[in-house]
C-alpha positions as CSV (number, residue, x, y, z in Angstrom):
1,M,47.0,-79.7,30.2
2,S,44.1,-79.8,27.7
3,D,40.9,-77.8,28.3
4,K,38.3,-80.5,28.6
5,S,35.5,-77.9,28.7
6,S,36.2,-77.1,25.0
7,T,35.3,-80.6,24.0
8,R,32.2,-81.1,26.2
9,P,28.9,-81.5,24.3
10,I,26.9,-78.3,23.9
11,P,23.6,-78.3,25.7
12,R,20.8,-78.9,23.3
13,T,19.2,-75.5,23.1
14,G,17.7,-73.6,20.2
15,L,20.1,-70.6,20.4
16,P,23.0,-72.0,18.3
17,L,20.5,-73.0,15.6
18,A,18.8,-69.6,15.7
19,A,22.1,-67.8,15.5
20,A,23.3,-70.0,12.7
21,T,20.0,-69.5,10.7
22,L,20.0,-65.7,11.1
23,T,23.7,-65.5,10.2
24,G,23.1,-67.6,7.2
25,I,20.1,-65.5,6.1
26,V,22.1,-62.3,6.4
27,A,25.1,-64.0,4.6
28,L,22.8,-65.0,1.7
29,Y,21.3,-61.6,1.5
30,I,24.5,-59.6,1.4
31,T,26.0,-62.2,-1.1
32,L,23.2,-61.6,-3.5
33,V,23.5,-57.8,-3.0
34,A,27.2,-57.9,-3.9
35,F,26.6,-60.3,-6.8
36,G,23.9,-58.1,-8.2
37,N,26.1,-55.0,-8.0
38,I,28.9,-56.8,-9.8
39,T,26.8,-58.3,-12.5
40,D,24.5,-55.3,-12.9
41,F,27.1,-52.7,-12.2
42,G,25.4,-49.8,-13.9
43,T,22.1,-49.6,-11.9
44,N,23.4,-48.8,-8.5
45,Q,26.3,-46.9,-10.0
46,Q,23.8,-44.3,-11.1
47,F,22.3,-44.4,-7.6
48,V,25.6,-43.7,-5.9
49,R,26.4,-40.9,-8.5
50,H,23.1,-39.1,-7.9
51,V,23.4,-39.4,-4.1
52,L,26.9,-38.0,-4.0
53,A,26.2,-35.3,-6.5
54,M,23.1,-34.3,-4.5
55,D,21.4,-33.3,-7.8
56,T,17.9,-34.5,-6.8
57,T,17.8,-32.9,-3.4
58,F,16.4,-29.5,-2.5
59,K,19.7,-28.0,-3.5
60,D,20.0,-25.8,-0.5
61,P,23.1,-23.6,-1.1
62,D,24.2,-24.2,2.5
63,L,24.4,-27.9,1.8
64,M,25.5,-28.2,-1.8
65,G,29.1,-27.6,-0.9
66,R,29.1,-31.2,0.3
67,A,28.3,-32.6,-3.1
68,I,30.9,-34.8,-4.9
69,T,30.5,-34.2,-8.6
70,S,33.6,-35.9,-9.9
71,Q,32.5,-39.2,-11.5
72,T,36.0,-40.7,-10.7
73,W,35.4,-40.2,-7.0
74,Q,31.8,-41.3,-7.3
75,D,32.8,-44.6,-9.0
76,A,35.6,-45.1,-6.5
77,A,33.1,-44.8,-3.7
78,Y,30.8,-47.3,-5.5
79,L,33.7,-49.8,-5.9
80,G,34.6,-49.4,-2.3
81,I,31.0,-50.2,-1.3
82,I,31.0,-53.4,-3.5
83,A,34.4,-54.5,-2.0
84,W,33.0,-54.0,1.5
85,E,29.8,-55.9,0.6
86,T,31.9,-58.8,-0.8
87,L,34.2,-59.0,2.2
88,T,31.2,-58.9,4.6
89,A,29.6,-61.7,2.6
90,L,32.7,-63.8,2.9
91,V,33.0,-63.2,6.7
92,L,29.3,-64.2,7.2
93,I,29.6,-67.2,5.0
94,G,32.5,-68.4,7.1
95,A,30.6,-67.6,10.3
96,T,27.7,-69.7,9.0
97,A,30.0,-72.6,8.3
98,L,31.5,-72.3,11.8
99,W,28.0,-72.4,13.4
100,A,27.1,-75.5,11.3
101,G,30.3,-77.3,12.2
102,G,30.5,-76.3,15.8
103,M,27.3,-77.4,17.4
104,R,29.1,-80.0,19.5
105,R,32.3,-78.2,20.4
106,R,32.4,-75.1,22.7
107,D,35.6,-73.7,21.2
108,R,34.2,-73.7,17.7
109,L,31.0,-72.2,18.8
110,V,32.8,-69.3,20.4
111,R,34.7,-68.7,17.1
112,A,31.4,-68.8,15.2
113,R,30.0,-66.2,17.5
114,L,33.0,-64.0,17.0
115,A,32.9,-64.3,13.2
116,S,29.2,-63.5,13.2
117,T,29.8,-60.4,15.3
118,V,32.5,-59.1,12.9
119,G,30.4,-59.7,9.8
120,L,27.2,-58.2,11.3
121,L,29.0,-55.2,12.6
122,M,30.5,-54.7,9.1
123,L,27.0,-54.8,7.7
124,L,25.8,-52.3,10.3
125,L,28.7,-50.0,9.5
126,L,27.8,-50.1,5.8
127,F,24.1,-49.5,6.0
128,G,24.0,-47.6,9.3
129,A,27.0,-45.4,9.1
130,G,27.3,-45.4,5.3
131,F,23.8,-45.1,4.0
132,L,21.7,-43.8,7.0
133,A,24.2,-41.4,8.4
134,I,26.5,-40.3,5.6
135,G,24.2,-40.8,2.7
136,G,21.0,-39.9,4.4
137,E,22.1,-36.9,6.4
138,W,25.5,-35.6,5.1
139,F,24.4,-35.9,1.4
140,A,20.8,-35.2,2.2
141,M,19.5,-38.3,0.6
142,W,16.3,-38.0,2.6
143,Q,15.4,-35.0,0.4
144,S,15.4,-37.0,-2.8
145,K,12.3,-38.7,-4.2
146,S,14.1,-40.4,-7.0
147,W,17.3,-41.7,-5.4
148,N,16.5,-42.5,-1.8
149,G,17.8,-45.7,-0.2
150,L,16.9,-45.0,3.4
151,E,14.0,-47.5,3.6
152,A,16.2,-50.3,2.3
153,A,19.1,-49.3,4.5
154,T,16.7,-49.3,7.6
155,R,15.6,-52.9,6.8
156,N,19.2,-54.0,6.5
157,V,20.2,-52.4,9.8
158,T,17.1,-54.0,11.5
159,L,17.9,-57.4,10.1
160,A,21.6,-57.3,11.1
161,G,20.7,-55.8,14.5
162,I,18.3,-58.6,15.3
163,A,20.8,-61.2,14.2
164,L,23.5,-59.6,16.4
165,L,21.2,-59.6,19.4
166,V,20.4,-63.3,19.0
167,V,24.1,-64.2,18.5
168,H,24.9,-62.5,21.8
169,L,22.0,-63.9,23.9
170,P,23.3,-65.8,26.9
171,G,23.7,-69.4,25.9
172,P,26.2,-72.1,24.9
173,A,28.5,-69.6,23.2
174,G,27.9,-66.8,25.6
175,R,30.0,-65.6,28.5
176,G,27.2,-66.2,31.1
177,E,27.3,-70.0,30.7
178,E,31.1,-70.1,30.6
179,V,31.2,-68.2,33.9
180,T,28.5,-70.4,35.4
181,G,30.3,-73.5,34.2
182,R,33.6,-72.4,35.8
183,A,31.9,-71.5,39.0
184,G,30.2,-74.9,39.1
185,E,33.4,-76.7,38.4
186,A,35.2,-74.7,41.1
187,G,32.4,-75.5,43.5
188,F,32.7,-79.2,42.6
189,R,36.4,-79.2,43.2
190,G,35.9,-77.3,46.5
191,G,33.5,-80.0,47.6
192,E,36.0,-82.7,46.8
193,A,38.7,-80.9,48.8
194,T,36.3,-80.6,51.8
195,E,35.4,-84.3,51.6
196,R,39.1,-85.3,51.5
197,A,39.8,-83.1,54.5
198,A,37.0,-84.7,56.4
199,K,38.2,-88.2,55.7
200,A,41.7,-87.2,56.8
201,K,40.4,-86.0,60.2
202,A,38.2,-89.0,60.8
203,P,39.7,-91.9,62.9
204,A,40.8,-94.9,61.0
205,A,38.7,-98.1,61.0
206,G,38.9,-100.0,64.2
207,E,40.4,-97.1,66.1
208,T,38.7,-95.4,69.0
209,E,39.1,-91.9,70.4
210,E,40.5,-91.7,73.9
């Protein structure tokens, strides 16, 4: 038995459009970031090297044991960042396409929401856990005046966080409406059953009760 609810038209609200737009903006941004790091490899390569080497921090002896001075490991970390950015961009591009093609189908809209969630969480992990937590605190990037990416990372986390909140607002792709829709459908079926029971108990036409 097919699920007719998956093919019902989506109520015309602004939430899917807002989610699609924000997902598309973040997708465009991280795509350009990844493209820039690939085509202009050397610029941010130096940034990663200096952050990991901790050579522009206060050089507190209690912290310098955390520094990674091997350029091989530094470049491996940079390549890992680029790979993660590229994968995140692909996921968010796919999510944007799902939003664009799924405005009229509930099942596609749910997949778009899931894809956006995965992509945005990947971005939050990169800039939140990677840059703010590990880079900013573990490698003391906040102490550097020359190689400090905390402000940019904060902007990225804010943008991705806002997009994630909009994607998960109650609406056509949200759980709230799905539950409400099921409850309404159950209530409608219950009403039909009550009506049929009442008709069965009623006397047939032309009959009189004794």
